[in-house]
C-alpha positions, 0 to 999 in steps of 0.5 A, a space after each residue: 538252682 534255688 538258694 537252699 539247694 545252692 547252699 547245700 551244694 557248697 556249704 563250707 565254702 559259702 560259710 567261709 564267705 559268710 563268716 569272713 564278712 560277719 567278723 569283719 564287723 569288728 573293723 567296721 565304722 558301725 562298731 567304732 561309732 558307739 565308742 567315739 564319745 568315750 575315746 574322745 573324753 579319755 584322750 581329750 579330743 574334738 570331733 575333728 581330732 578323733 576323725 583325723 586320727 581315724 582317717 590317718 589310720 584308715 588312709 594308711 590301711 588303704 595304701 597298704 591295701 593296694 599291695 596286700 589285696 593283690 596277694 589274694 591272686 598269688 598267696 594260698 587263700 588259707 595262709 592269706 586268711 590266717 594272716 588277716 585273722 591274726 591282724 584283726 585279733 592284734 587290733 582288738 588288743 591294741 585298742 584295749 591297751 592304747 595308752 596314747 595317740 600313737 597306740 590308738 592309731 595303731 589299733 585303728 590301723 590294724 582293725 581297718 586293714 583287716 576288718 574293713 579291708 582284707 576280710 571283705 576283700 578275701 570274701 568277695 574275691 573268693 565268691 566272685 572267682 570260684 562261682 561263675 554261673 551262680 556268682 550273684 547267688 554266692 555273693 548274696 549268701 556271703 553278704 548275709 554275714 555282713 547284714 547280720 553284723 550290721 544289725 548286731 554289732 552296733 548293739 553289741 558295741 553299745 552294750 559292752 561300752 555301757 557295761 564294761 567301758 570301751 577298753 574292756 569291750 575291745 579286750 573281750 572282743 579280742 579274747 572271743 576272736 582268739 578262741 573262735 576265729 582262726 580254727 573256724 576259718 581254716 576248717 571252712 577252707 578244707 579242700 581249697 587246694 583242689 578247688 583252686 586247681 580246678 579253677 586254674 584249669 578251667 581258666 586256662 582252657 578259656 571257659 569263662 566266656 568273654 573274659 580275657 584269657 590272661 585277665 587284666 593287670 593293674 596297669 591296664 585298669 589304670 589306663 581304662 577310661 571306664 575306671 575313672 568314670 566308675 570311680 566317683 560312684 564307687 566312692 560315694 557310699 564309702 565316704 558318705 555312709 562312713 562319715 554319717 555313721 562315725 559321727 552318729 552320736 553327734 548327729 543324733 544330738 544335732 537332730 534332737 534324736 534320742 541316744 538309742 534311735 540310730 542303733 534301732 535304725 540299724 535294724 532297718 539298715 540290715 533288714 533292707 540290705 538282706 532282702 535286697 541282697 537275696 533279690 539281687 543275686 538271682 537277678 545278677 545271674 540272670 540279667 548281669 550286673 551291667 544292667 543294674 548298676 547305674 540305678 543302684 545308688 538312687 535309694 541312698 540318694 533319696 535317703 540323703 534327701 529325706 535327711 536334708 528335708 527333716 530332722 524328725 526321727 523318721 529321717 534316721 529310719 529312712 536314710 539308713 533303710 534306704 542306704 541298706 537297699 543300695 548296699 544290699 543290691 550294691 554288694 552282689 551287683 558291684 562285685 559281679 560287675 568288676 568280674 564281668 568287665 575285667 574277667 575273674 582270673 585277676 579280679 583280686 587285683 581289680 578289687 584290691 585297687 577299688 578296695 584301696 580307693 574305698 578305704 581312702 574314701 572312708 579315711 577322708 570321711 571322719 576327718 572332713 565331716 568332723 571339721 565341718 561339724 566343728 565349724 557349724 555345718 548342719 546335717 541338712 547341708 551335708 545330706 543335700 550335698 551328698 545327694 547331689 554328688 550321688 546324682 552326678 556320679 550315677 550319670 557317669 555310671 550310666 555313660 560307662 554301661 551305655 557308651 563305653 562298655 566295649 573292652 579296650 585291647 588288654 595288650 594295647 
């Protein structure tokens, strides 16, 4: 089935996955990035200070994600989605009204747990769970929402900050979400009860191929050596890209780039991500994610090498464009990979753990990179170290798919 026929056969639920990822942009680093200088100036913070506050909030969100993300396996998706959306709206208004460090961290926390954490988690888990034979296509269609957000949100944030200031930018963001988000999401989930009941019947009858009938629990996952071998690669993109995007304004100054360069380069990031996501979906459905995942981080590694070798403006386009390739392939490949390895019934629990770990990685990035910048570490040094880390983590992934793929007994 081609993409158009696939979308027309499942329009509303695919739109749910798409819109959840699009609106998650309000909690993503690329929406925060253009505001960092304004927030630092108002609260008299250094690069390390604001990075630390952002890291604390994201770290707390990551810890909560370990528990909250698992609830998507147990709580009705409509209620789960409603609570996430309300949290995102509250985060926008908390940012707008922040009058001190505590309330600023609260705003960071609410936006990160909802946007960067649970909205992405709900979308990807739903697409991976309820689409079996065409799981790759479903994830790719939903991921297009993230691609559009990556292209649009940096420009929206920059424009709102210039026109209205950072506080009113977050205020109007909250107003917009209040009017549109909750009614839209609940309408898109019309008929979900019947969809979930059908999935449970099929899961109980063993129609999911090699997946274990009872799924996997968190305890089994944490006893699996493959989880620890996959962990460094799974965290690479979250840590490195978050740090570089959060400190994008400072990096532009260090590299001598014009202020508007990186928002423009995000268009390359979004474009390559979209193209590769469209390509990846059918490839995952045909060949499986296992065959593709070991090579997924190579383009991002090349992008980091290019940033280490030159401070020319072309480096911004290269590193973001190549990051888009890795992310575009990585979303369908990575999400399908966990379902292939551990089965779809409890994929929410598996993704909750990985999402939580990813949020902790994104929590560390702004603070640790901010400290490094405060101590004079160059962009080239950070980029080269990142490339070396990606290379080592990719070797570990290769070991998983070639030597450690056989599943251990889930009852062991």
